[in-house]
C-alpha positions as CSV (number, residue, x, y, z in Angstrom):
1,M,0.1,-0.2,0.4
2,K,1.5,3.1,-1.2
3,V,0.8,6.7,-1.5
4,Y,3.0,9.0,-3.8
5,L,2.4,13.0,-2.2
6,A,2.5,15.5,-4.6
7,G,1.5,19.2,-4.5
8,P,3.6,22.4,-5.7
9,I,7.1,23.0,-4.7
10,S,8.5,26.0,-7.0
11,G,8.3,29.5,-5.3
12,H,7.4,28.1,-1.4
13,S,10.3,27.7,1.2
14,F,11.4,24.2,1.8
15,S,9.9,23.8,5.1
16,D,6.2,24.4,3.4
17,V,7.2,21.5,1.0
18,V,8.5,19.2,3.6
19,D,6.4,19.5,7.1
20,W,2.9,19.0,5.2
21,R,5.1,15.5,3.3
22,D,6.6,14.5,6.8
23,E,3.1,14.9,8.7
24,A,1.2,12.8,5.9
25,R,4.2,10.2,6.3
26,E,4.3,9.7,9.8
27,I,0.1,9.1,9.7
28,L,0.1,7.3,7.0
29,A,3.0,4.8,8.4
30,Y,1.1,4.2,11.8
31,S,-1.5,2.5,9.9
32,G,1.0,0.7,7.4
33,I,1.1,2.7,4.4
34,T,4.3,3.8,2.9
35,A,4.1,7.4,1.4
36,Y,7.0,8.7,-1.2
37,S,7.7,12.4,-1.0
38,P,9.3,14.0,-4.0
39,M,11.4,16.1,-1.5
40,R,13.6,12.6,-0.6
41,Q,16.9,12.9,-0.4
42,E,16.5,16.9,-1.1
43,E,17.4,18.3,1.8
44,Y,20.4,20.6,0.5
45,L,17.8,22.6,-0.8
46,V,17.3,23.3,3.0
47,E,19.6,26.7,2.1
48,H,16.9,27.9,-0.3
49,Q,14.4,30.5,0.7
50,L,12.2,29.4,-2.1
51,M,12.4,26.3,-3.8
52,P,13.5,27.3,-7.6
53,E,12.1,25.9,-10.6
54,A,14.2,22.8,-11.1
55,P,17.1,24.6,-12.3
56,D,20.4,22.7,-13.7
57,E,21.8,22.8,-10.6
58,Y,21.3,23.0,-7.0
59,A,23.8,23.8,-4.4
60,G,26.6,22.4,-6.8
61,V,24.5,19.3,-7.0
62,S,23.6,18.4,-10.6
63,V,20.1,17.8,-11.2
64,A,18.8,17.0,-14.8
65,P,15.1,18.0,-15.7
66,E,15.2,14.5,-16.8
67,A,16.0,12.8,-13.8
68,I,13.0,15.1,-11.7
69,V,10.3,14.0,-14.4
70,V,11.8,10.7,-14.6
71,R,12.0,9.6,-10.6
72,D,8.1,11.7,-10.0
73,R,6.5,9.7,-12.8
74,Y,7.7,6.3,-11.6
75,D,6.5,7.1,-8.2
76,V,3.0,8.0,-9.7
77,M,3.0,4.8,-11.8
78,N,4.3,2.7,-8.5
79,T,1.7,3.6,-6.1
80,D,-1.5,3.1,-5.5
81,I,-2.9,6.4,-4.9
82,T,-1.8,10.1,-5.7
83,L,-2.5,12.6,-2.9
84,M,-1.9,15.9,-4.2
85,N,-2.1,18.8,-2.0
86,L,-3.2,21.9,-3.5
87,S,-3.8,23.9,-0.3
88,G,-1.6,26.9,0.5
89,A,-0.9,27.5,-4.0
90,N,0.7,30.8,-3.7
91,G,-1.1,31.9,-6.9
92,R,0.5,30.2,-9.5
93,V,-0.3,27.0,-11.1
94,S,2.2,24.5,-10.2
95,I,2.7,22.7,-13.5
96,G,4.4,20.0,-12.1
97,S,1.3,19.4,-10.2
98,M,-0.5,18.8,-13.5
99,L,1.7,16.8,-15.3
100,E,1.1,13.8,-12.1
101,A,-2.4,14.7,-12.1
102,G,-2.3,13.5,-15.6
103,W,-0.2,10.8,-15.1
104,A,-2.3,9.4,-12.2
105,D,-5.2,9.7,-14.7
106,A,-3.5,7.5,-17.6
107,F,-1.7,4.9,-15.1
108,R,-5.5,4.8,-13.7
109,K,-4.6,5.5,-10.2
110,I,-6.9,7.1,-7.7
111,L,-6.1,10.7,-7.4
112,I,-6.9,12.5,-4.4
113,V,-6.8,16.1,-4.4
114,V,-6.8,18.7,-1.5
115,M,-7.7,21.9,-2.5
116,D,-10.7,24.5,-1.5
117,E,-13.2,26.6,-4.0
118,E,-10.8,29.6,-4.1
119,N,-8.1,27.9,-5.1
120,I,-5.8,28.7,-8.6
121,H,-6.3,24.9,-9.4
122,N,-9.8,24.8,-9.3
123,H,-10.1,24.1,-13.1
124,A,-12.8,21.5,-14.5
125,M,-10.4,19.7,-16.2
126,L,-8.4,18.9,-13.3
127,R,-12.0,18.1,-11.3
128,G,-12.6,15.6,-14.1
129,L,-9.4,13.9,-13.1
130,A,-9.4,13.7,-9.4
131,S,-11.2,10.5,-8.0
132,Y,-12.2,12.7,-4.8
133,V,-11.7,16.3,-4.1
134,V,-11.4,17.5,-0.3
135,P,-10.7,20.8,1.3
136,T,-8.4,19.7,4.0
137,L,-5.3,17.6,4.1
138,N,-6.4,15.4,7.2
139,E,-10.1,14.2,4.3
140,G,-7.2,12.8,2.0
141,L,-5.0,11.4,4.2
142,V,-8.9,9.7,5.9
143,L,-9.5,8.6,2.5
144,C,-6.0,7.0,2.0
145,Q,-6.6,5.1,5.1
146,S,-9.9,4.0,4.2
147,I,-9.0,3.0,0.7
148,L,-6.7,1.5,1.2
149,L,-6.6,-0.6,4.8
150,P,-9.5,-3.5,4.7
């Protein structure tokens, strides 16, 4: 039982993108569910005030955009649910998150989207791809548990 934790990264602080994922991973682990974060092994990014948009180099570490895409697509493909937390979006659409929504649909994965009515991502196309749309992360986590646990 595996969940991929999708959501905006670029333009947000390191703690904004890591803290909710760490909390979600701990809550799901308590139920025996493994959660995968696109921020794993990315601790070297903590020195950035805001997460950059997939540059070729972070703090001297070479990161090809293709490597980011391959890892994230692999995670969506190999997990049961994509939990996409769009709450707190900073006024611009997350292109990476929207690609992940498309991958979830293409791989016929359950997509749980967390967003309120006023969210910049609130669009008919995303709602059409989503298996569920809920207003809080807690509701999204409860859904993951209720779907994956016997």
